[in-house]
N, C-alpha and C positions, 0 to 999 in steps of 0.2 A: 584397449583401443582408445586413442585419444580422442576427445571432443573439443570442437570448436565453439566456446560460448563467449556469446556478445552479451556483457553487463554493462550499465552504466556508461554507454559508449565505446568502450574499450572491447577488444575481441583477445580470449584468453584460450589457452590449450589446457584443456583438463585431464590429467591422466588417472581415472579413476573410474570404478565401476560404474556401466551406465545404469545400473539401478540404484545408485546412491540417491536419496532425495535431495534435490536441489539446495533445499535449505542449509544442508551440512558443507554442500560445496560453498555456498555464500559464505556461511560464517566461516568454517574451520580451513579451507584452502584459501577463499580471496580476502578472508579478515574482514568482511562486512557484516557489522555485527549489530548493525542496526534493526536486520530483520530476526523477529525473537521466534523461540521455539516455546509454545505455550502447551500444546496437545498431543501433536504429532500424529494425529487423525483429521485435518483438514474442517475441524468444526469451531474452533475460538477464533479464527481470524489473525492471531500474534503476528503468523507469518506470511501475511498478504506481500505480495509483489506486483509489480504492472510485467504483464507477459505479453508481446504484442499490444499493447496498449489496453488490456483487458487486466482488471485485478483478478489473482490466483493464489491458491495456498502452495507455498514452496514445500512445505513439509511433506505434501503426496504428490509432488509433480518430480519426476526422476531426471537426473542431468540428460539421458538418452533423449528422453520427450521433448526438454527444453531445449538441447543443441538446436541452433538454426535461427531461432527466437531472437527478438529483441527485447533483454530483460534490464526493467528499473527498479532499484530497490529504493528505499527511503533516503539513502545517502545522495540519491541524484535527483529526485522526480523534482519538477522545475515547470513553470509556466505562471499563467495569471490564476489559474485554480489553484495550483499547488501554494502560491505567495498568499492566495487570500485564506486558502485553510489554515496555513500557518500561522496569519495573523490575527485569525478568526479565533482559534484555540488558545492563543495567549490572551487576546482580550476576554475571552471566556472563563479563562483558567481551568480548561478542560482537564489536564491530567491530574490524578492524585498520585497514585503508584506510577504512572507511567508506562507498564509494562506492556501494556497492548497498543500503546498510542501508536507505534510506527504502523501497525497494520491498519487501526481507525482511519489515521491519515492517507493511507492509501486507498483505501476503499472510499474514501470522501473525496478525493479528487478525483479518482474513477466516477464517481457518480456524476460530479458537478461538469465533466467533460462531455458527459452524453445526458446530461438534465441540466440547464443553468439554472432552472426556477424550479427544484423539487417542493412537492409538497410533504407533509410530514409521512403521510402513506408511501411516497418514493423513497424517503429516508430511510424510514422503518424498514422498507424491503429491502434496500441496497446494504443496510449495516446489520440486517439481521443475523448475520454469518459472525459477524466481530463480537466477541463477549469481552465486557469489562468487568472485572472481578470487583472493582470501585463503584460500579453502578452510576458511573457520570452518564449516562443516556440521556438526560435531559439538557444538559450542556453541550453533549455532541451533536445532538439536534439544533440547539439554538446556534451554534458555531457554525453549522452547516448553512443554515438559513443566512447567517451573517456573512458567509462566504460567499453564498450565489448572489446576495445583493453586491458585495462588493467586485466579484467578478464583473456582473452585469454593468455597474458603472465605470469599471475600467475598461471595457469593452466599448462603451458610448463616448468616452473622453477619447480613444485611440484613433 
């Protein structure tokens, strides 16, 4: 049965088994390789995407379940929070190996969209499902604080 999948503002007709993990549809069928495979059991966060505006693990979400939702991947995440997060990531030199970073960024953007002034505890809670093998957690937290301040300043000048 073909599924209609809305990804990054485009609708795709996907002729795959409905139980196929969305991660593999994104990477193998749609060739959106920014979303990474880490653990396959929704524990590491490398495969985080936005589904109807919420961060979700694409490795544990089936094509059938995702059909009908609005999906955004790292390739198309945008808006003031996304711009602020990207700038802060560069400023703080967050990535070391970079493998987990697309998932980290997607989670950080979702956090800032729901909480424009997160505390350390808010950040730790929101990011707790994202594992960084290089342990750049302090830089990630600092970058999220920077991004929050930048997003707030942009909103005041707009």
